[in-house]
C-alpha positions in Angstrom: 117.6 135.4 24.6 120.7 137.1 22.5 118.9 138.9 19.5 121.3 138.9 16.2 119.9 141.9 15.4 121.4 143.7 18.2 124.6 142.0 17.7 125.0 143.0 14.2 124.9 146.5 15.5 127.6 146.0 18.1 130.0 144.9 15.7 129.1 147.5 12.9 129.6 150.5 16.0 132.8 148.9 17.4 134.5 146.8 14.9 133.6 148.3 11.3 134.3 151.6 10.3 134.3 154.1 6.9 137.8 155.8 5.9 138.3 157.7 2.5 135.1 155.9 1.2 136.6 152.4 2.1 135.0 150.4 4.9 137.2 148.9 7.2 136.8 145.9 9.0 138.9 144.6 11.9 141.0 141.7 12.0 143.0 139.6 14.6 145.2 137.2 12.7 146.0 135.8 9.4 147.4 132.5 8.6 148.0 129.3 6.6 145.6 126.3 7.8 144.7 123.0 6.9 141.0 122.9 6.3 139.8 122.4 2.6 143.0 120.8 1.6 144.7 123.7 2.3 143.8 127.7 2.6 144.8 131.2 3.6 142.6 132.4 6.5 141.9 136.2 7.5 140.3 135.9 11.0 137.7 138.9 11.5 136.3 140.3 14.5 132.5 140.4 15.2 129.7 137.7 14.9 126.2 138.2 15.4 125.6 134.8 16.9 127.3 133.6 20.4 127.6 129.8 19.7 128.3 127.6 22.8 131.1 125.5 20.8 132.9 128.3 19.0 136.2 128.2 18.9 136.8 132.0 17.9 135.0 133.2 21.3 137.5 134.8 22.8 138.3 137.4 19.9 135.6 137.6 18.3 132.2 137.3 20.3 133.1 138.7 23.6 135.7 141.7 22.7 135.1 143.6 19.6 138.0 146.3 20.4 140.7 143.3 19.4 142.8 143.6 16.0 143.6 146.0 13.5 141.2 148.0 11.1 142.1 146.6 7.4 141.0 148.1 4.2 139.5 145.5 2.0 142.0 145.5 -0.7 145.1 145.0 1.9 142.9 142.1 3.3 142.8 140.4 -0.4 146.7 141.2 -1.0 147.9 139.6 1.9 145.4 136.5 1.4 146.7 136.2 -2.0 150.9 137.0 -0.8 149.9 134.0 1.6 148.4 131.3 -0.5 151.0 132.2 -3.5 153.8 131.9 -0.8 152.3 128.5 0.6 151.4 127.3 -2.6 147.6 127.4 -1.9 144.9 128.1 -4.3 141.7 128.8 -1.9 141.5 131.7 0.4 138.6 132.7 3.1 137.1 134.9 6.1 137.0 133.2 9.4 136.3 133.8 12.8 133.5 135.7 12.9 130.6 136.6 10.2 131.8 138.5 6.9 128.5 139.5 5.9 128.0 142.0 8.8 129.8 144.5 6.5 128.6 143.6 2.9 130.6 146.5 1.3 134.1 145.1 3.0 133.2 141.7 2.3 132.6 142.7 -1.6 135.5 144.9 -1.8 137.7 141.8 -0.7 136.0 139.8 -3.1 136.7 142.4 -6.0 140.0 142.7 -5.2 140.8 138.8 -4.8 142.4 137.1 -8.3 140.4 135.0 -10.0 142.6 132.4 -9.9 141.8 131.8 -6.3 138.9 130.1 -5.3 137.1 132.1 -2.2 135.0 130.1 0.4 132.6 132.8 2.2 132.2 131.1 5.5 128.7 132.3 7.0 125.7 131.8 9.0 123.7 133.1 6.2 121.6 135.2 8.8 122.1 138.4 6.3 121.9 137.0 3.3 118.8 138.3 1.8 118.2 138.2 -2.0 120.3 141.5 -3.2 123.2 140.3 -1.2 122.8 137.0 -2.8 122.7 138.4 -6.2 126.0 140.1 -5.4 127.8 136.7 -4.4 126.5 135.1 -7.2 128.5 136.9 -9.5 131.7 136.2 -8.6 132.8 132.8 -10.9 135.5 132.1 -8.2 133.3 132.2 -5.2 131.8 129.5 -3.1 129.5 130.1 -0.2 129.4 127.8 2.9 126.0 128.4 5.0 127.4 126.7 8.5 123.7 126.1 10.0 123.8 126.0 13.6 122.1 123.0 15.1 119.8 120.6 12.8 116.3 122.4 14.1 115.0 125.5 15.2 115.0 124.4 19.2 118.6 123.3 18.5 119.7 126.4 17.2 118.0 128.1 20.1 120.2 126.1 22.5 123.3 126.3 20.7 123.3 130.1 20.0 120.9 131.7 22.9 119.1 133.3 19.9 115.5 133.1 19.2 114.8 129.8 17.5 112.9 131.3 14.5 116.5 132.9 13.2 117.3 129.2 12.4 115.2 129.7 9.1 117.2 132.6 7.9 119.6 130.2 7.3 117.8 128.1 5.2 116.4 131.1 3.6 120.0 132.0 2.5 120.6 129.1 0.6 117.2 129.1 -1.1 118.5 132.9 -1.7 121.7 132.1 -3.1 120.2 128.8 -5.4 117.7 131.2 -6.9 120.5 133.8 -7.6 121.9 131.3 -10.1 124.5 129.8 -7.3 125.1 125.8 -8.3 124.2 123.9 -5.3 127.3 121.7 -3.9 129.2 123.4 -6.3 128.9 127.4 -6.1 127.0 126.8 -2.5 126.3 124.6 0.0 125.3 123.8 3.5 127.2 122.7 6.6 125.4 122.0 10.1 126.8 121.6 13.7 125.3 118.2 14.3 127.2 117.8 17.6 124.4 118.4 19.4 122.0 116.8 17.0 120.0 113.7 17.3 119.3 111.6 14.4 115.9 112.6 13.5 116.9 116.1 13.8 119.8 115.5 11.0 116.8 113.9 9.3 114.5 116.8 9.5 117.4 119.0 8.4 118.0 117.2 5.5 114.4 117.2 4.6 114.3 121.1 5.0 116.9 121.4 2.6 115.7 118.9 -0.2 112.9 121.0 0.2 115.2 124.0 -1.4 117.0 121.7 -3.7 117.8 117.8 -3.7 121.2 118.4 -4.0 121.6 120.0 -0.8 121.0 117.4 1.3 123.1 114.9 -0.7 126.6 117.3 -0.1 125.8 118.4 3.3 129.0 118.9 5.6 128.4 117.7 9.1 130.3 119.3 11.6 131.1 118.1 14.9 132.3 120.1 18.2 135.9 120.1 18.3 136.9 119.9 21.8 139.6 122.7 22.3 140.4 123.2 25.9 138.7 127.0 25.4 135.6 125.2 23.9 135.2 123.1 26.7 135.6 125.7 29.2 132.7 127.6 27.2 130.5 124.2 26.8 130.7 124.0 30.6 129.5 127.8 31.3 126.8 127.5 29.2 125.7 124.2 30.1 126.1 122.3 26.7 127.2 118.8 26.3 127.8 117.4 22.8 126.7 114.3 21.5 129.1 114.1 18.7 132.8 115.6 19.3 136.4 115.3 17.9 139.3 116.0 20.0 141.7 118.8 18.2 143.8 115.6 16.6 140.7 114.8 14.9 139.9 111.3 17.0 136.2 110.9 17.7 135.0 111.8 21.5 131.5 110.7 22.8 131.5 112.9 25.7 133.7 116.0 27.5 
């Protein structure tokens, strides 16, 4: 099994550093993307999960020495400049887990003009009550907790991590709601259901309803995207999706 706590420490060792009182983190690219109707994206290096369908595994999971160390104010400025030049109103950090270096993430958020919506994409494992309160203090932040699988068993198969970490993702949603973030507006759940049964999805929605009934209603259901390098990784891991789409968005029933 792969321990997310160990992976967190590895990312902190190789992809995060402090310089002049600021926390720097490695990034491997900046890009404007079509998701969310248009968003400026900074792809960060390093994650605390090893998901078998991850599109960024080559740059964010298997190598931690790629990219450049960047100050949070520089990250915020580059995202804002890209968004302004493209007429985009949304920003995000993607490609890895942004909460591994919370001081860096919070400093990026403080440097972003409030005229932009910043979507924090996270697996939620590191969002305790303290970090939830910090995130809830930003009026322009939306937190998207990406749940890996619909059940603890599916989480374990996808990530090769102990299944009990599945509940950390649900705890993150609870912490964020209790910190004052409005379900579906300020915080919502996404779930990788590409390997899930219908019963598993039902169980997940019941668990989300137990936190707040609206969370089940606005669940964002993610499917496996069959990029060639993702297919290669899934074959190596022995994973076969039940629900998948080609990069063009055309549904596919199998690899």
